[in-house]
C-alpha beads as a LAMMPS data file, in Angstrom:
LAMMPS data file: protein, C-alpha beads

366 atoms
365 bonds

1 atom types
1 bond types

-500.0 500.0 xlo xhi
-500.0 500.0 ylo yhi
-500.0 500.0 zlo zhi

Masses

1 110.0

Atoms # bond

1 1 1 447.465 419.425 -211.249
2 1 1 447.557 419.211 -207.460
3 1 1 449.909 420.058 -204.621
4 1 1 449.907 419.305 -200.919
5 1 1 451.659 419.772 -197.601
6 1 1 451.185 417.735 -194.423
7 1 1 451.453 419.723 -191.200
8 1 1 453.137 417.400 -188.723
9 1 1 452.843 420.028 -185.953
10 1 1 449.049 420.327 -186.122
11 1 1 448.326 417.779 -183.392
12 1 1 450.434 419.645 -180.849
13 1 1 448.553 421.428 -178.083
14 1 1 447.518 424.990 -178.932
15 1 1 445.112 427.360 -177.195
16 1 1 441.819 428.332 -178.765
17 1 1 442.223 431.843 -180.228
18 1 1 438.891 432.975 -178.778
19 1 1 437.898 433.219 -175.126
20 1 1 434.844 431.926 -173.322
21 1 1 433.621 435.539 -173.235
22 1 1 433.979 435.759 -177.015
23 1 1 431.869 432.670 -177.567
24 1 1 429.298 433.869 -175.017
25 1 1 428.953 437.200 -176.810
26 1 1 428.548 435.416 -180.141
27 1 1 425.815 433.230 -178.626
28 1 1 424.014 436.331 -177.342
29 1 1 424.175 437.855 -180.814
30 1 1 422.463 434.845 -182.359
31 1 1 419.902 434.654 -179.567
32 1 1 418.934 438.271 -180.264
33 1 1 418.696 437.687 -184.040
34 1 1 416.395 434.649 -184.426
35 1 1 415.754 435.476 -188.091
36 1 1 419.368 434.551 -188.923
37 1 1 418.687 430.862 -189.426
38 1 1 421.314 428.108 -189.842
39 1 1 422.144 426.666 -193.252
40 1 1 421.521 422.986 -194.016
41 1 1 423.969 420.126 -193.618
42 1 1 423.267 417.846 -196.571
43 1 1 424.093 414.136 -196.592
44 1 1 425.547 412.661 -199.801
45 1 1 425.286 408.928 -199.177
46 1 1 425.806 407.785 -202.776
47 1 1 428.916 409.938 -203.166
48 1 1 430.266 408.628 -199.874
49 1 1 429.943 405.046 -201.135
50 1 1 431.534 405.965 -204.473
51 1 1 434.495 407.614 -202.725
52 1 1 434.942 404.753 -200.266
53 1 1 434.223 406.673 -197.061
54 1 1 431.671 406.112 -194.322
55 1 1 429.651 409.333 -194.607
56 1 1 429.835 412.632 -196.485
57 1 1 428.110 415.844 -195.443
58 1 1 428.079 419.201 -197.223
59 1 1 427.581 422.323 -195.126
60 1 1 425.691 424.292 -197.755
61 1 1 426.317 428.035 -197.464
62 1 1 424.715 428.879 -200.819
63 1 1 421.782 430.644 -199.126
64 1 1 423.312 432.061 -195.927
65 1 1 421.160 434.891 -194.520
66 1 1 419.423 435.486 -197.843
67 1 1 422.663 435.803 -199.805
68 1 1 424.666 433.139 -201.596
69 1 1 427.848 432.748 -199.563
70 1 1 429.109 432.228 -196.019
71 1 1 430.572 435.725 -195.627
72 1 1 427.562 437.214 -193.823
73 1 1 428.338 434.962 -190.863
74 1 1 431.341 437.102 -190.017
75 1 1 430.195 440.479 -191.348
76 1 1 426.867 440.593 -189.515
77 1 1 428.436 439.742 -186.178
78 1 1 431.405 442.102 -186.585
79 1 1 429.222 445.052 -187.603
80 1 1 426.845 444.410 -184.706
81 1 1 429.727 444.210 -182.259
82 1 1 431.300 447.433 -183.562
83 1 1 427.949 449.236 -183.278
84 1 1 427.468 448.049 -179.711
85 1 1 430.953 449.277 -178.860
86 1 1 430.297 452.694 -180.412
87 1 1 432.761 452.288 -183.297
88 1 1 430.058 452.599 -185.967
89 1 1 427.775 455.611 -185.778
90 1 1 424.675 456.569 -187.700
91 1 1 426.589 458.395 -190.432
92 1 1 429.409 455.875 -190.916
93 1 1 430.694 454.714 -194.284
94 1 1 431.685 451.043 -194.269
95 1 1 434.421 449.978 -196.675
96 1 1 436.220 446.797 -197.692
97 1 1 438.055 445.123 -200.542
98 1 1 436.454 442.033 -202.006
99 1 1 436.320 439.550 -204.851
100 1 1 432.541 439.606 -204.469
101 1 1 431.047 437.675 -201.565
102 1 1 432.453 439.667 -198.637
103 1 1 431.648 442.917 -200.413
104 1 1 428.043 441.961 -200.966
105 1 1 427.675 440.826 -197.353
106 1 1 428.990 444.191 -196.166
107 1 1 426.804 446.084 -198.642
108 1 1 423.716 444.231 -197.394
109 1 1 424.587 444.924 -193.750
110 1 1 425.128 448.621 -194.526
111 1 1 421.850 448.864 -196.452
112 1 1 419.869 447.341 -193.603
113 1 1 421.398 449.892 -191.223
114 1 1 420.887 452.810 -193.656
115 1 1 424.658 453.335 -193.873
116 1 1 426.886 454.020 -196.871
117 1 1 429.194 451.329 -198.226
118 1 1 432.135 451.325 -200.633
119 1 1 433.602 448.099 -201.991
120 1 1 436.997 448.016 -203.730
121 1 1 437.412 445.288 -206.338
122 1 1 440.202 444.110 -208.614
123 1 1 439.852 444.844 -212.316
124 1 1 439.694 441.063 -212.792
125 1 1 436.460 440.774 -210.775
126 1 1 433.555 439.468 -212.840
127 1 1 430.584 441.627 -213.808
128 1 1 428.105 439.421 -211.930
129 1 1 429.547 440.010 -208.452
130 1 1 429.993 443.721 -209.223
131 1 1 426.329 444.052 -210.162
132 1 1 425.269 442.107 -207.069
133 1 1 427.162 444.508 -204.804
134 1 1 425.724 447.553 -206.577
135 1 1 422.233 446.071 -206.212
136 1 1 422.649 446.428 -202.446
137 1 1 423.241 450.179 -202.833
138 1 1 427.021 450.145 -202.386
139 1 1 429.512 452.007 -204.536
140 1 1 432.023 449.781 -206.336
141 1 1 435.539 451.100 -206.974
142 1 1 437.620 449.189 -209.530
143 1 1 441.362 448.987 -208.808
144 1 1 444.078 448.087 -211.297
145 1 1 445.828 444.926 -210.139
146 1 1 444.881 442.043 -207.854
147 1 1 442.643 441.715 -204.817
148 1 1 445.688 442.440 -202.655
149 1 1 446.216 445.729 -204.514
150 1 1 442.562 446.574 -203.871
151 1 1 443.110 446.011 -200.144
152 1 1 445.956 448.507 -200.081
153 1 1 444.069 451.187 -202.037
154 1 1 440.993 450.711 -199.847
155 1 1 443.004 451.073 -196.632
156 1 1 444.675 454.244 -197.934
157 1 1 441.370 455.862 -198.916
158 1 1 439.680 454.866 -195.646
159 1 1 442.474 456.468 -193.625
160 1 1 442.226 459.667 -195.664
161 1 1 438.435 459.988 -195.272
162 1 1 437.793 458.474 -191.845
163 1 1 435.743 455.549 -193.163
164 1 1 435.232 452.354 -191.137
165 1 1 437.065 449.354 -192.576
166 1 1 435.297 446.007 -192.230
167 1 1 437.904 443.698 -193.736
168 1 1 438.259 439.941 -193.457
169 1 1 442.020 440.153 -193.918
170 1 1 444.466 441.826 -191.542
171 1 1 447.684 443.813 -191.779
172 1 1 450.021 445.412 -189.222
173 1 1 447.943 447.645 -186.982
174 1 1 444.618 446.250 -188.205
175 1 1 443.432 442.950 -186.780
176 1 1 440.491 443.584 -184.414
177 1 1 437.762 443.423 -187.077
178 1 1 439.204 440.401 -188.936
179 1 1 439.330 438.646 -185.575
180 1 1 435.627 439.410 -184.960
181 1 1 434.773 438.160 -188.443
182 1 1 436.631 434.904 -187.844
183 1 1 434.832 434.507 -184.511
184 1 1 431.570 434.840 -186.429
185 1 1 432.674 432.031 -188.748
186 1 1 432.907 429.620 -185.797
187 1 1 429.098 429.595 -185.841
188 1 1 429.309 427.356 -188.886
189 1 1 430.920 424.602 -186.816
190 1 1 428.432 425.068 -184.001
191 1 1 425.636 424.492 -186.524
192 1 1 427.364 421.351 -187.795
193 1 1 427.580 420.033 -184.235
194 1 1 423.835 420.589 -183.785
195 1 1 423.120 418.450 -186.866
196 1 1 425.439 415.509 -186.118
197 1 1 425.230 412.886 -183.416
198 1 1 429.022 412.843 -183.043
199 1 1 432.102 414.607 -184.335
200 1 1 433.169 414.145 -187.948
201 1 1 436.609 412.698 -188.580
202 1 1 437.756 415.221 -191.198
203 1 1 436.617 418.675 -192.349
204 1 1 437.642 420.308 -195.642
205 1 1 437.550 424.138 -195.628
206 1 1 438.428 426.761 -198.254
207 1 1 441.585 428.838 -197.932
208 1 1 441.738 432.316 -199.492
209 1 1 443.324 434.714 -196.991
210 1 1 442.605 432.138 -194.279
211 1 1 439.653 433.602 -192.395
212 1 1 437.319 430.650 -192.959
213 1 1 439.984 428.047 -192.188
214 1 1 440.851 429.922 -188.998
215 1 1 437.206 430.182 -187.938
216 1 1 436.586 426.504 -188.669
217 1 1 439.773 425.494 -186.823
218 1 1 438.752 427.474 -183.744
219 1 1 435.207 426.147 -183.947
220 1 1 436.388 422.542 -184.122
221 1 1 438.593 423.094 -181.085
222 1 1 435.711 424.753 -179.232
223 1 1 433.092 422.121 -180.092
224 1 1 435.188 418.933 -179.993
225 1 1 438.322 419.726 -177.996
226 1 1 438.471 416.192 -176.588
227 1 1 438.596 414.674 -180.104
228 1 1 439.211 417.450 -182.581
229 1 1 438.471 416.460 -186.194
230 1 1 441.251 416.654 -188.741
231 1 1 441.229 419.814 -190.842
232 1 1 442.290 420.201 -194.487
233 1 1 442.745 423.680 -196.014
234 1 1 441.868 423.770 -199.730
235 1 1 443.106 426.277 -202.312
236 1 1 443.688 426.844 -206.036
237 1 1 447.145 425.775 -207.233
238 1 1 447.843 429.236 -208.654
239 1 1 446.865 431.051 -205.438
240 1 1 447.925 428.645 -202.690
241 1 1 449.265 431.199 -200.218
242 1 1 448.396 429.063 -197.175
243 1 1 450.194 426.040 -198.601
244 1 1 453.193 428.247 -199.410
245 1 1 453.163 429.585 -195.858
246 1 1 452.969 426.076 -194.409
247 1 1 455.992 425.014 -196.424
248 1 1 457.907 428.149 -195.432
249 1 1 456.951 427.953 -191.765
250 1 1 455.827 431.597 -191.814
251 1 1 453.447 433.934 -193.622
252 1 1 454.450 433.772 -197.286
253 1 1 453.076 435.324 -200.461
254 1 1 452.689 433.698 -203.863
255 1 1 453.768 435.297 -207.122
256 1 1 452.096 435.029 -210.473
257 1 1 448.970 436.158 -212.286
258 1 1 446.500 434.357 -209.952
259 1 1 444.411 433.270 -212.925
260 1 1 442.139 430.771 -211.177
261 1 1 438.379 430.872 -211.722
262 1 1 438.015 430.318 -207.958
263 1 1 437.659 434.084 -207.512
264 1 1 436.905 433.987 -203.805
265 1 1 440.217 432.194 -203.219
266 1 1 442.298 434.317 -205.600
267 1 1 444.593 435.704 -202.879
268 1 1 448.359 436.121 -202.847
269 1 1 448.787 436.962 -199.148
270 1 1 447.448 435.180 -196.056
271 1 1 445.880 437.203 -193.276
272 1 1 448.507 437.555 -190.508
273 1 1 445.744 437.363 -187.895
274 1 1 444.583 433.996 -189.239
275 1 1 447.904 432.312 -189.936
276 1 1 449.036 431.368 -186.387
277 1 1 445.747 429.520 -185.805
278 1 1 445.955 427.774 -189.162
279 1 1 449.561 426.758 -188.530
280 1 1 448.544 425.244 -185.192
281 1 1 445.354 423.434 -186.242
282 1 1 445.352 422.595 -189.974
283 1 1 446.507 419.022 -190.543
284 1 1 447.034 419.287 -194.303
285 1 1 446.959 421.744 -197.183
286 1 1 445.706 420.687 -200.613
287 1 1 445.755 422.801 -203.784
288 1 1 443.760 421.858 -206.886
289 1 1 443.524 423.211 -210.415
290 1 1 440.491 424.761 -212.059
291 1 1 439.486 421.609 -213.958
292 1 1 439.264 419.692 -210.693
293 1 1 437.081 422.431 -209.191
294 1 1 434.806 422.425 -212.251
295 1 1 434.483 418.668 -211.939
296 1 1 433.404 419.147 -208.322
297 1 1 430.788 421.715 -209.374
298 1 1 429.331 419.297 -211.903
299 1 1 429.263 416.380 -209.476
300 1 1 427.381 418.445 -206.895
301 1 1 424.928 419.792 -209.472
302 1 1 424.254 416.341 -210.973
303 1 1 424.288 414.019 -207.964
304 1 1 424.425 410.255 -207.767
305 1 1 421.484 408.144 -206.644
306 1 1 419.127 409.997 -204.326
307 1 1 421.688 412.548 -203.173
308 1 1 420.403 416.135 -203.252
309 1 1 421.639 418.489 -205.952
310 1 1 423.808 421.319 -204.601
311 1 1 424.571 424.585 -206.371
312 1 1 428.222 425.489 -205.829
313 1 1 430.369 428.111 -207.534
314 1 1 434.036 427.392 -208.284
315 1 1 435.225 428.530 -204.839
316 1 1 432.306 426.792 -203.166
317 1 1 433.131 423.466 -204.799
318 1 1 436.831 423.643 -203.915
319 1 1 436.512 421.683 -200.656
320 1 1 434.416 418.905 -202.195
321 1 1 436.676 418.719 -205.247
322 1 1 439.738 418.519 -203.005
323 1 1 438.186 415.579 -201.135
324 1 1 437.511 413.775 -204.424
325 1 1 441.108 414.396 -205.502
326 1 1 442.504 413.148 -202.196
327 1 1 440.480 409.929 -202.486
328 1 1 441.184 409.269 -206.175
329 1 1 444.576 410.806 -207.025
330 1 1 447.483 408.558 -206.093
331 1 1 449.754 411.590 -205.886
332 1 1 447.654 412.672 -202.898
333 1 1 447.802 409.306 -201.115
334 1 1 450.137 410.767 -198.428
335 1 1 447.356 413.187 -197.475
336 1 1 444.801 410.393 -197.374
337 1 1 447.055 408.327 -195.145
338 1 1 448.080 411.221 -192.885
339 1 1 444.508 412.232 -192.043
340 1 1 443.255 408.657 -191.849
341 1 1 440.633 408.751 -194.583
342 1 1 439.063 405.346 -195.088
343 1 1 435.945 403.218 -195.205
344 1 1 434.565 404.403 -191.853
345 1 1 435.518 408.091 -192.091
346 1 1 432.830 410.736 -191.584
347 1 1 433.715 413.798 -193.657
348 1 1 432.299 417.321 -193.807
349 1 1 433.040 419.625 -196.722
350 1 1 431.960 423.256 -196.896
351 1 1 430.169 424.675 -199.914
352 1 1 431.225 428.247 -199.259
353 1 1 429.228 429.818 -202.116
354 1 1 426.467 429.187 -204.589
355 1 1 426.281 430.561 -208.123
356 1 1 427.567 434.022 -207.236
357 1 1 428.449 434.557 -210.893
358 1 1 425.451 433.040 -212.668
359 1 1 426.816 433.466 -216.194
360 1 1 430.045 431.675 -215.283
361 1 1 428.174 428.949 -213.412
362 1 1 425.859 428.214 -216.334
363 1 1 428.755 428.208 -218.788
364 1 1 430.825 425.775 -216.725
365 1 1 427.917 423.372 -216.262
366 1 1 426.778 423.520 -219.891

Bonds

1 1 1 2
2 1 2 3
3 1 3 4
4 1 4 5
5 1 5 6
6 1 6 7
7 1 7 8
8 1 8 9
9 1 9 10
10 1 10 11
11 1 11 12
12 1 12 13
13 1 13 14
14 1 14 15
15 1 15 16
16 1 16 17
17 1 17 18
18 1 18 19
19 1 19 20
20 1 20 21
21 1 21 22
22 1 22 23
23 1 23 24
24 1 24 25
25 1 25 26
26 1 26 27
27 1 27 28
28 1 28 29
29 1 29 30
30 1 30 31
31 1 31 32
32 1 32 33
33 1 33 34
34 1 34 35
35 1 35 36
36 1 36 37
37 1 37 38
38 1 38 39
39 1 39 40
40 1 40 41
41 1 41 42
42 1 42 43
43 1 43 44
44 1 44 45
45 1 45 46
46 1 46 47
47 1 47 48
48 1 48 49
49 1 49 50
50 1 50 51
51 1 51 52
52 1 52 53
53 1 53 54
54 1 54 55
55 1 55 56
56 1 56 57
57 1 57 58
58 1 58 59
59 1 59 60
60 1 60 61
61 1 61 62
62 1 62 63
63 1 63 64
64 1 64 65
65 1 65 66
66 1 66 67
67 1 67 68
68 1 68 69
69 1 69 70
70 1 70 71
71 1 71 72
72 1 72 73
73 1 73 74
74 1 74 75
75 1 75 76
76 1 76 77
77 1 77 78
78 1 78 79
79 1 79 80
80 1 80 81
81 1 81 82
82 1 82 83
83 1 83 84
84 1 84 85
85 1 85 86
86 1 86 87
87 1 87 88
88 1 88 89
89 1 89 90
90 1 90 91
91 1 91 92
92 1 92 93
93 1 93 94
94 1 94 95
95 1 95 96
96 1 96 97
97 1 97 98
98 1 98 99
99 1 99 100
100 1 100 101
101 1 101 102
102 1 102 103
103 1 103 104
104 1 104 105
105 1 105 106
106 1 106 107
107 1 107 108
108 1 108 109
109 1 109 110
110 1 110 111
111 1 111 112
112 1 112 113
113 1 113 114
114 1 114 115
115 1 115 116
116 1 116 117
117 1 117 118
118 1 118 119
119 1 119 120
120 1 120 121
121 1 121 122
122 1 122 123
123 1 123 124
124 1 124 125
125 1 125 126
126 1 126 127
127 1 127 128
128 1 128 129
129 1 129 130
130 1 130 131
131 1 131 132
132 1 132 133
133 1 133 134
134 1 134 135
135 1 135 136
136 1 136 137
137 1 137 138
138 1 138 139
139 1 139 140
140 1 140 141
141 1 141 142
142 1 142 143
143 1 143 144
144 1 144 145
145 1 145 146
146 1 146 147
147 1 147 148
148 1 148 149
149 1 149 150
150 1 150 151
151 1 151 152
152 1 152 153
153 1 153 154
154 1 154 155
155 1 155 156
156 1 156 157
157 1 157 158
158 1 158 159
159 1 159 160
160 1 160 161
161 1 161 162
162 1 162 163
163 1 163 164
164 1 164 165
165 1 165 166
166 1 166 167
167 1 167 168
168 1 168 169
169 1 169 170
170 1 170 171
171 1 171 172
172 1 172 173
173 1 173 174
174 1 174 175
175 1 175 176
176 1 176 177
177 1 177 178
178 1 178 179
179 1 179 180
180 1 180 181
181 1 181 182
182 1 182 183
183 1 183 184
184 1 184 185
185 1 185 186
186 1 186 187
187 1 187 188
188 1 188 189
189 1 189 190
190 1 190 191
191 1 191 192
192 1 192 193
193 1 193 194
194 1 194 195
195 1 195 196
196 1 196 197
197 1 197 198
198 1 198 199
199 1 199 200
200 1 200 201
201 1 201 202
202 1 202 203
203 1 203 204
204 1 204 205
205 1 205 206
206 1 206 207
207 1 207 208
208 1 208 209
209 1 209 210
210 1 210 211
211 1 211 212
212 1 212 213
213 1 213 214
214 1 214 215
215 1 215 216
216 1 216 217
217 1 217 218
218 1 218 219
219 1 219 220
220 1 220 221
221 1 221 222
222 1 222 223
223 1 223 224
224 1 224 225
225 1 225 226
226 1 226 227
227 1 227 228
228 1 228 229
229 1 229 230
230 1 230 231
231 1 231 232
232 1 232 233
233 1 233 234
234 1 234 235
235 1 235 236
236 1 236 237
237 1 237 238
238 1 238 239
239 1 239 240
240 1 240 241
241 1 241 242
242 1 242 243
243 1 243 244
244 1 244 245
245 1 245 246
246 1 246 247
247 1 247 248
248 1 248 249
249 1 249 250
250 1 250 251
251 1 251 252
252 1 252 253
253 1 253 254
254 1 254 255
255 1 255 256
256 1 256 257
257 1 257 258
258 1 258 259
259 1 259 260
260 1 260 261
261 1 261 262
262 1 262 263
263 1 263 264
264 1 264 265
265 1 265 266
266 1 266 267
267 1 267 268
268 1 268 269
269 1 269 270
270 1 270 271
271 1 271 272
272 1 272 273
273 1 273 274
274 1 274 275
275 1 275 276
276 1 276 277
277 1 277 278
278 1 278 279
279 1 279 280
280 1 280 281
281 1 281 282
282 1 282 283
283 1 283 284
284 1 284 285
285 1 285 286
286 1 286 287
287 1 287 288
288 1 288 289
289 1 289 290
290 1 290 291
291 1 291 292
292 1 292 293
293 1 293 294
294 1 294 295
295 1 295 296
296 1 296 297
297 1 297 298
298 1 298 299
299 1 299 300
300 1 300 301
301 1 301 302
302 1 302 303
303 1 303 304
304 1 304 305
305 1 305 306
306 1 306 307
307 1 307 308
308 1 308 309
309 1 309 310
310 1 310 311
311 1 311 312
312 1 312 313
313 1 313 314
314 1 314 315
315 1 315 316
316 1 316 317
317 1 317 318
318 1 318 319
319 1 319 320
320 1 320 321
321 1 321 322
322 1 322 323
323 1 323 324
324 1 324 325
325 1 325 326
326 1 326 327
327 1 327 328
328 1 328 329
329 1 329 330
330 1 330 331
331 1 331 332
332 1 332 333
333 1 333 334
334 1 334 335
335 1 335 336
336 1 336 337
337 1 337 338
338 1 338 339
339 1 339 340
340 1 340 341
341 1 341 342
342 1 342 343
343 1 343 344
344 1 344 345
345 1 345 346
346 1 346 347
347 1 347 348
348 1 348 349
349 1 349 350
350 1 350 351
351 1 351 352
352 1 352 353
353 1 353 354
354 1 354 355
355 1 355 356
356 1 356 357
357 1 357 358
358 1 358 359
359 1 359 360
360 1 360 361
361 1 361 362
362 1 362 363
363 1 363 364
364 1 364 365
365 1 365 366
């Protein structure tokens, strides 16, 4: 099962959400942290031929900064910026809500700074990500309900105790930190630019609350403003809050049990801070079911020809699986035509996570 929406307004002129000063500060952060090395951009030539496109690259975030997901890109920069501005002191407690990856990134950052961390998780969160967060020294608080319920409980507790929220989603009155996190995500595009001789034609990025799509959109505008690549936001069918918002023309929530195995994308509400950028820059929205995502995981793990094997969890494989669906599913032909995918297209997909839940990963690939 798939769904899509084509954003006819995406090619209209829109300002970059971040300033030259923002990008300069981000560059200074990376210059002062040389140990934070870029992740690889892997070429899948055999898959590109099989799909009928010119070139296919996977930005592989499965080992970002010693963890197994892209989230540290935003967390490390945001925490550093808040410390420099005096908003995080030596006795601070850092808190967030998470399905796993963001929480572990925050827990690692807190541990390295000898700070306390508390991570609020939905009761549906898997044991593997919970254990990974606890292994970093953070306290995990389980909340009845969805990820979005966990966000609300976390924000209430933080206000009551004076804790510092480091969230990748925003709400009324709270958008500074999510904005810093999304600025950190633009680094991913800067690294892609360093590895390619020219701009790709299309980039597929995972949805969730929208932080990654927003960061990628801004990064594409910053790096290739003269010929900005097309951007496709990818989500699970049962949690396609960005697609729902695109159809509604405003921030919109999705109802239902959110049962997808793509845990990192299991979100009912977009981040209000991210949505205006996504609405202005995303060319299409594609939602896929779990079976399609599992197929993408297996294809990446068992490559064709001499392509490298790539370890991708369900959320990580979503972008690649969406590309495969767009190229092979006739119901998605309008997307293929709208973004101009064809024999000469150069495509980048983002593997946003590795096997963050090892037991689930092994079971799905068995």
